[in-house]
C-alpha positions in Angstrom: -18.2 -55.4 3.6 -21.2 -54.3 1.4 -22.3 -50.9 0.7 -25.3 -49.3 -0.7 -24.0 -49.8 -4.3 -24.1 -53.6 -3.8 -27.9 -53.6 -3.4 -30.7 -52.8 -6.0 -32.7 -49.6 -5.1 -35.5 -52.0 -4.3 -33.3 -54.1 -1.9 -31.9 -51.0 -0.1 -35.5 -49.6 0.3 -36.6 -52.9 1.9 -33.5 -52.7 4.3 -34.2 -49.2 5.2 -37.8 -50.0 6.0 -36.9 -53.1 7.9 -36.4 -51.6 11.4 -39.5 -49.3 11.1 -41.4 -52.7 10.1 -39.8 -54.7 13.3 -41.2 -51.8 15.5 -44.4 -51.9 13.7 -44.7 -55.6 14.2 -45.0 -55.1 17.8 -47.8 -52.4 17.6 -49.7 -54.9 15.5 -49.3 -58.0 17.7 -51.0 -56.1 20.6 -52.6 -52.7 19.7 -52.9 -50.5 22.8 -54.2 -47.3 23.1 -52.7 -43.9 21.8 -50.3 -43.8 24.7 -49.0 -47.0 24.3 -48.8 -46.9 20.6 -46.9 -43.5 20.9 -44.4 -44.9 23.5 -43.8 -47.9 20.9 -43.2 -45.6 18.0 -40.6 -43.5 19.9 -38.8 -46.4 21.2 -38.7 -47.8 17.3 -37.4 -44.4 16.4 -34.7 -44.1 19.1 -33.5 -47.6 18.5 -33.5 -47.1 14.6 -31.6 -43.7 14.7 -29.3 -44.7 17.6 -28.2 -48.1 16.9 -26.4 -50.1 19.7 -23.9 -51.5 17.2 -21.3 -49.7 14.9 -21.7 -52.5 12.0 -21.3 -50.6 8.9 -24.6 -51.8 7.2 -26.4 -51.2 10.2 -25.0 -47.7 10.3 -25.5 -47.0 6.8 -29.1 -47.9 6.9 -29.8 -45.8 10.0 -28.2 -43.0 8.2 -30.5 -43.6 5.3 -33.6 -43.6 7.7 -32.6 -40.3 9.1 -32.1 -38.9 5.7 -35.6 -40.2 4.5 -37.2 -38.7 7.8 -35.6 -35.4 7.2 -37.4 -35.3 3.9 -40.6 -36.7 5.4 -40.6 -39.9 3.6 -41.8 -43.2 5.2 -38.7 -45.6 5.4 -41.4 -48.5 5.3 -42.5 -47.1 1.9 -45.9 -48.1 0.9 -46.1 -51.1 3.5 -49.6 -50.5 5.2 -50.6 -53.8 6.9 -54.2 -54.0 7.9 -56.8 -56.5 8.7 -56.4 -60.1 10.1 -53.3 -60.7 8.0 -51.1 -57.5 9.3 -48.9 -59.5 11.5 -48.1 -61.8 8.7 -47.6 -59.0 6.1 -44.8 -57.7 8.5 -43.2 -61.2 8.9 -43.1 -61.5 5.1 -41.5 -58.1 5.0 -38.8 -59.4 7.4 -38.6 -62.4 5.6 -37.7 -60.4 2.5 -35.0 -58.7 4.6 -33.6 -61.9 5.5 -33.4 -63.1 1.9 -31.5 -60.0 0.9 -29.1 -60.4 3.9 -28.5 -64.0 3.1 -27.8 -63.2 -0.8 -25.7 -60.1 -0.3 -24.2 -59.1 3.1 -21.4 -60.8 4.7 -22.1 -63.1 7.8 -21.1 -60.6 10.2 -23.1 -57.9 8.5 -26.1 -60.0 8.5 -25.8 -61.2 12.1 -25.6 -57.6 13.2 -28.5 -56.4 11.1 -30.5 -59.4 12.4 -29.7 -58.4 16.1 -30.5 -54.8 15.3 -34.0 -55.7 14.0 -34.5 -57.8 17.0 -33.3 -55.0 19.5 -35.7 -52.4 17.6 -38.5 -55.0 18.2 -37.7 -55.7 21.9 -37.3 -52.0 22.6 -40.6 -51.3 21.4 -42.3 -54.1 23.3 -40.5 -52.9 26.5 -41.7 -49.3 25.7 -45.2 -49.4 27.4 -47.0 -51.7 29.6 -50.1 -53.5 28.1 -53.4 -54.5 29.4 -54.6 -53.9 32.8 -56.8 -51.0 34.4 -55.2 -47.9 35.2 -51.8 -49.3 35.4 -52.8 -52.2 37.8 -52.4 -55.5 36.3 -50.5 -54.4 33.2 -47.7 -56.6 31.6 -44.5 -55.0 30.4 -44.5 -57.2 27.4 -47.7 -58.7 26.6 -48.3 -62.3 25.4 -49.1 -61.2 21.9 -45.9 -59.2 21.8 -44.0 -62.0 23.2 -45.3 -64.3 20.5 -44.4 -61.7 17.8 -40.8 -61.3 19.0 -40.6 -65.2 18.8 -42.0 -65.0 15.2 -39.7 -62.3 14.4 -36.7 -64.4 15.6 -37.8 -67.4 13.8 -38.1 -65.5 10.6 -34.8 -64.1 10.9 -33.4 -67.3 12.0 -32.1 -65.8 15.1 -32.5 -67.2 18.8 -33.9 -64.9 21.5 -32.3 -64.5 24.8 
């Protein structure tokens, strides 16, 4: 089992930002209106602060995120993906997370953390219907969001169900 002490400050900050970045990836993949974005953010925050696993690394990072939020500090740090490369910027950040997990976490911790990140992204994607007109013809998960979920899974080296 690894603890915060096993990671550098920079690595720990990257891990703490990862779930927020995973949710952000979905919003970037198919930007909706303010209602859709709000729903995606709220789903991300729920999944981040109430993880569906009791893995110690996930729990520790979730507690860190809650502590940062209480101090009004953005867990994603200075990451501000913009422009046409925004999607790639979030994937690069998730790639860094995967490298940290591979280097320092136990296999079980790494698997639980990857699953958590995918759960956060999936819950963000499921939070609001996209497209359509006044709710008609909208999709629960848009093609762009589905593509981003696949790209996140590939970056993390996991299979999607």
